C-alpha positions in Angstrom: 115.1 53.2 114.9 117.4 54.5 112.2 114.5 55.8 110.1 113.0 57.7 113.1 116.4 59.2 113.9 116.9 60.3 110.3 113.4 61.8 110.2 114.0 63.7 113.4 117.3 65.0 112.0 115.6 66.1 108.8 112.9 67.9 110.8 115.6 69.7 112.9 117.4 70.8 109.7 114.2 72.0 108.2 113.3 74.1 111.2 116.7 75.7 111.2 116.5 76.3 107.5 113.2 78.0 107.7 114.3 80.2 110.6 117.4 81.3 108.7 115.4 82.0 105.5 113.0 84.2 107.6 115.9 86.2 109.0 117.4 86.6 105.5 114.0 87.9 104.2 114.0 90.6 106.9 117.6 91.7 106.2 117.4 91.7 102.5 113.9 93.2 102.6 115.3 96.4 104.1 117.0 97.2 100.8 114.0 96.2 98.7 111.6 98.2 100.8 113.7 101.3 100.5 114.0 100.9 96.8 110.2 100.5 96.3 109.5 103.5 98.5 112.1 105.8 96.9 112.2 104.6 93.3 109.8 107.1 91.9 111.2 110.0 93.8 114.8 109.4 92.8 113.7 108.6 89.2 112.0 112.0 88.9 114.7 113.8 90.7 117.6 112.5 88.6 115.8 112.5 85.3 114.1 115.8 85.7 111.0 114.3 84.2 107.8 113.2 86.0 107.1 110.8 83.1 110.3 108.9 83.9 109.6 108.6 87.6 108.4 105.0 87.3 111.4 103.8 85.3 113.5 102.7 88.3 110.8 100.4 89.7 110.3 98.9 86.3 114.1 98.3 85.9 114.1 96.8 89.4 111.4 94.3 88.3 113.3 93.5 85.1 116.4 92.9 87.1 114.5 90.3 89.2 113.3 88.6 86.0 116.8 88.5 84.6 118.3 87.1 87.8 115.6 84.4 88.3 116.8 81.8 85.7 120.5 82.1 86.3 120.1 81.8 90.0 117.7 78.8 89.6 120.3 77.2 87.3 123.0 77.7 89.8 120.8 76.3 92.6 120.2 73.2 90.4 123.8 72.6 89.8 125.4 73.7 93.1 122.6 74.1 95.7 120.6 76.8 97.3 123.5 78.2 99.4 125.7 79.4 96.6 122.7 80.6 94.5 121.0 82.7 97.2 124.3 84.0 98.5 125.4 85.1 95.0 122.0 86.8 94.4 122.4 88.7 97.6 125.9 89.9 96.8 124.7 91.1 93.4 121.8 92.9 95.1 124.1 94.5 97.7 126.4 95.7 94.9 123.3 97.1 93.1 122.3 99.0 96.3 125.8 100.6 96.4 125.6 101.6 92.8 122.2 103.2 93.4 123.6 105.2 96.4 126.6 106.4 94.3 124.3 107.2 91.4 122.0 109.3 93.6 125.0 111.1 95.1 126.5 111.8 91.7 123.1 112.7 90.3 123.6 110.1 87.6 120.3 108.7 86.3 122.0 105.9 84.3 124.3 104.7 87.1 121.2 104.6 89.4 119.3 102.5 86.9 122.2 100.1 86.6 122.2 99.7 90.3 118.4 99.2 90.3 118.8 96.4 87.7 121.4 94.6 89.9 119.3 95.3 93.0 116.5 93.4 91.4 118.5 90.2 92.2 117.3 90.7 95.7 113.7 90.2 94.6 114.7 87.0 92.9 116.4 85.8 96.1 113.3 86.6 98.0 111.1 84.6 95.6 113.5 81.6 95.6 113.8 81.6 99.3 110.2 80.6 99.7 110.9 77.6 97.5 114.0 76.8 99.5 111.8 76.5 102.5 110.0 73.5 100.8 113.1 71.5 99.8 113.1 69.4 103.0 109.5 70.1 104.1 107.0 67.2 104.4 104.2 67.4 101.7 101.7 68.0 104.4 103.5 71.1 105.8 105.0 72.6 102.6 102.3 75.3 102.4 103.0 76.3 106.0 106.8 76.5 105.6 106.6 78.4 102.3 104.1 80.9 103.7 106.2 81.6 106.8 109.1 82.9 104.5 106.6 84.9 102.5 105.2 86.3 105.7 108.5 87.7 106.8 108.7 89.7 103.6 106.2 92.0 105.2 108.8 93.0 107.9 111.3 94.2 105.3 108.6 96.0 103.4 107.6 97.9 106.5 111.1 98.4 108.0 112.7 99.5 104.7 110.7 102.7 104.2 110.8 103.4 108.0 114.6 103.5 107.9 114.7 106.4 105.3 115.3 109.0 108.1 118.1 106.9 109.6 119.6 106.4 106.2 119.6 110.1 105.6 121.6 110.6 108.8 124.1 108.0 107.7 124.5 109.7 104.3 124.9 113.1 106.0 127.7 111.7 108.1 129.4 110.4 105.0 128.9 113.6 103.1 126.5 112.1 100.6 123.0 113.0 99.4 120.3 112.1 101.9 118.5 109.8 99.5 121.6 107.7 99.1 121.5 106.7 102.7 118.7 104.1 102.7 120.5 102.3 99.9 123.7 102.2 101.9 121.8 100.6 104.7 120.2 98.2 102.1 123.7 97.2 100.9 124.7 96.4 104.5 121.5 94.4 104.9 122.2 92.3 101.8 125.8 91.8 102.9 124.8 90.6 106.4 122.1 88.3 104.8 124.7 86.8 102.4 127.1 86.1 105.3 124.4 84.4 107.4 123.3 82.3 104.5 126.8 81.3 103.5 127.7 80.3 107.0 124.4 79.0 108.2 122.7 77.2 105.4 124.4 73.9 106.1 123.5 71.3 105.1 122.2 72.8 101.9 118.5 72.0 101.8 118.3 71.3 98.1 121.4 69.0 98.1 120.2 67.3 101.3 116.8 66.6 99.6 118.7 65.0 96.7 120.9 62.9 98.9 123.8 65.4 99.0 124.4 65.3 95.3 123.3 67.8 92.6 121.9 66.3 89.5 123.5 67.4 86.3 120.2 67.1 84.5 118.8 70.0 86.5 121.4 72.5 85.4 119.4 73.2 82.3 116.5 75.6 82.6 115.0 73.6 79.7 114.5 70.8 82.1 112.4 73.0 84.3 110.4 74.3 81.4 109.8 70.7 80.2 108.7 69.7 83.7 106.1 72.4 83.7 104.9 71.8 80.2 104.4 68.0 80.8 102.6 68.4 84.1 99.0 69.7 83.9 99.0 70.7 87.6 102.3 72.5 87.2 101.0 74.4 84.2 98.0 75.4 86.3 100.2 76.5 89.2 102.4 78.7 87.0 99.3 80.2 85.3 97.9 81.0 88.7 101.1 82.6 90.0 101.7 84.7 86.8 98.0 85.8 86.6 97.7 86.7 90.2 100.9 88.8 90.1 99.9 90.5 86.8 96.4 91.4 88.2 97.9 92.6 91.5 100.6 94.8 90.0 98.5 96.2 87.3 95.7 97.3 89.6 97.9 98.3 92.5 100.1 100.5 90.3 97.3 102.7 89.0 94.9 102.7 91.9 96.9 105.3 94.0 97.2 107.5 90.9 93.4 107.2 90.4 92.8 108.0 94.0 95.1 111.0 93.9 93.4 112.4 90.8 90.1 111.9 92.6 91.2 114.3 95.4 92.8 111.8 97.9 95.6 113.3 100.0 99.1 111.9 100.0 98.4 110.5 103.5 95.4 108.6 102.3 97.2 107.2 99.3 100.1 106.1 101.6 97.6 104.4 103.9 96.0 102.6 101.0 99.4 101.1 100.0 100.2 100.1 103.5 96.8 98.4 103.8 97.5 96.6 100.5 100.9 95.4 101.6 99.3 94.1 104.9 96.8 92.2 102.8 99.6 90.7 100.7 101.6 89.3 103.6 99.8 89.4 107.0 97.6 86.4 106.3 100.3 84.4 104.4 100.6 81.8 107.2 96.9 81.3 107.2 96.9 80.7 103.4 99.7 78.2 103.9 97.8 76.2 106.5 94.7 76.3 104.3 96.7 75.0 101.4 98.0 72.1 103.5 94.6 71.2 105.0 92.0 72.2 102.4 94.1 71.5 99.3 96.2 73.6 97.0 93.7 74.0 94.1 90.8 75.1 96.3 92.9 77.9 97.9 94.2 78.9 94.4 90.6 79.2 93.3 89.6 81.1 96.4 92.5 83.6 95.7 91.3 84.1 92.2 87.8 84.7 93.4 89.0 87.3 95.9 90.9 89.0 93.1 87.7 89.2 91.1 85.8 90.5 94.1 88.5 93.2 94.6 88.3 94.3 90.9 84.5 94.4 91.0 84.6 96.5 94.2 87.1 98.8 92.6 84.7 99.2 89.6 81.6 99.8 91.7 83.3 102.2 94.1 85.8 103.8 91.8 84.8 107.2 93.1 85.0 106.3 96.8 88.3 106.5 98.7 87.1 104.0 101.3 85.9 101.6 98.7 89.2 101.7 96.8 91.2 101.1 100.0 89.0 98.1 100.7 89.5 96.9 97.2 93.3 97.2 97.6 93.2 95.1 100.8 91.2 92.4 99.0 93.7 92.6 96.1 96.5 91.8 98.5 94.7 89.0 100.2 93.7 87.4 96.8 97.3 87.6 95.7 98.5 86.0 98.9 96.1 83.1 98.7 96.8 82.3 95.0 100.5 82.8 95.2 101.2 80.7 98.3 98.9 77.9 97.2 100.1 77.9 93.6 103.7 77.9 94.6 103.1 74.9 96.8 101.2 73.2 94.1 104.1 73.7 91.7 106.5 72.1 94.1 104.2 69.2 94.5 103.7 68.7 90.8 107.3 68.3 89.4 110.0 65.8 90.1 112.6 66.6 92.8 115.4 66.6 90.2 113.8 69.5 88.2 112.1 71.5 90.9 114.7 74.3 91.3 114.7 74.9 87.5 110.9 74.8 87.3 110.7 77.2 90.2 113.1 79.6 88.4 111.0 79.5 85.3 107.9 80.3 87.4 109.6 83.2 89.2 111.0 84.8 86.0 107.6 84.5 84.4 106.0 86.1 87.4 108.4 89.1 87.4 108.0 89.6 83.7 104.2 89.5 84.0 104.4 92.1 86.8 106.6 94.4 84.7 104.3 94.1 81.6 101.2 94.6 83.7 102.5 97.7 85.3 103.4 99.2 82.0 100.2 98.2 80.2 98.0 99.4 83.1 99.0 103.0 82.5 98.2 102.7 78.8 94.7 101.2 79.6 93.9 103.9 82.1 95.1 106.6 79.8 93.0 105.3 76.9 89.9 103.9 78.5 89.9 104.9 82.2 90.3 103.1 85.5 87.0 101.1 85.4 88.1 99.4 82.3 91.4 98.4 83.9 89.8 96.7 86.9 87.2 94.9 84.8 89.9 93.7 82.5 91.9 92.4 85.5 88.7 90.6 86.7 88.3 88.9 83.4 92.0 87.7 83.6 91.4 86.2 87.0 88.2 84.5 85.9 89.9 82.9 82.9 92.8 81.8 85.1 90.4 80.1 87.5 88.7 78.3 84.7 92.1 77.1 83.4 93.2 75.9 86.8 90.0 73.9 87.1 90.4 72.3 83.7 94.1 71.6 83.9 94.0 70.7 87.5 91.3 68.1 86.9 93.4 66.7 84.0 96.3 66.4 86.3 94.3 64.6 89.0 93.1 62.1 86.4 96.6 61.5 85.3 97.8 61.1 88.9 100.0 64.2 88.6 100.9 64.7 92.2 104.3 64.5 93.8 
């Protein structure tokens, strides 16, 4: 009787936790969506150089990578609530700095704000793992994917609030482009308040019996947990590879389309379709990961990534073909990321999960930043077809590695 009561209580806490994390994704996503939509515009405007237009987005990604490990370490030592709340407060401060930088026409102040705002991305990534702390193994994929799914709302709402933000800025006597970041700062602040007040009991501490383990405060413990687990290694490889392929191809496809004569409206539609591919089917991927298995869904995601790249190569001169390729690119990323993130949670001990997840998130962000930078070099030197074929090769090699290391893990009984 006591066991059933405890189980029912745990389920209730888990449902409340997932609902709160979904709300936080929407609120925090407002600031991130606006940053991604306006990053290149304010970069070019403040720097006066088109070649520096992509710097703000790159700095945002690096900020996410820099915040990943410290926030994971804080979660390991103190729990999810202080870690996620701290990350959101840093992101909100960054949004304010960006707004002030835009208003003062200061390129460097804006970049400093973008770096701090990247903490919001780290919070978004770690929120999906927070949804698994109290989840039963058979529903981890579903719960994780619901939080990922809600990221789509912020990605859509953020850019849509640009006109409203301009009105707020005008009312305050600031530059129009500062407005969306002011709204983003408010979103982060509200999300931080909701988390601080509502994330009780803390899911990570509750999973560990209400006590944080001192051994998890070191990121070295997370790295060791990944290195010593074949399935965890395969999971991190899949997450990092899928993100690198997605970012590298996505970053240059709109440019390639524009050079091929596509209108700004068509380019915007292609990005919207890509974002829909990334997030709209996330719950489906989570359910498949729970029912069909993590590794099969990871491999399916890598196969879809390969198909997307091949489609981009064959139809590199077709706008419709490239839009279809971007949609598949998003779907492949979704399948691989959701399933691999769940596999990572399965494959490491509870005491080192938060640290291992932080290592994975930081590696993922760094891979995205590197891929975005290298994609431009590859296209400039060899052309767009070489970029997509190279990305396909990376996905194929990753799939082979997942099969080999995943099989090694199964033989060793490497499953949580």
